[in-house]
Residue, then its C-alpha position, 0 to 999 in steps of 0.5 A: m867314532i869313539t877315539t877315546i875312553c874314560p880310563y874309569y869306565h867299566s860297563e853299561s847295563q839295564t836295571v831291573d826297572g828298565t832305566s840304563r846305567v853307566n858302571c865305572e870305577g867311581g860308581h854307578i849313574r842311572f839314566l831314565d832313558k837310553d838317549s840320556r845315557r847316550c848323550y852323557m856317554y859321548e859327552y863324558c865317557a867317550t870324548n871329554w872324560q876330564a871334565c867329568t866329575v866322577a873321573q875327576m874325583m877318581n884322579d884326586y883320589y889317586a893323587r891322594k892315595g897313590p897309583r898302587h891300586k891301578t892297573t894302567k897309567e890312568g885308571t883300570n879301564h876293564g871295560k870297552m865302548 
């Protein structure tokens, strides 16, 4: 069961070449297969997002720039898992 979600997460998608991708406010991460994507998402996007380097980069960005562009307290969170 997913109990938390990264506030910067947007969506998942399939690329033209059949690889899987996670889309977030900080960028896109491409995986060679669905199993790799699933493992990454459960480790970082769903349960331990504070340890994700992309989320850390976004936290640092907002610490420097201020929260004026954020739509929620911790991020935009346009997508759902």
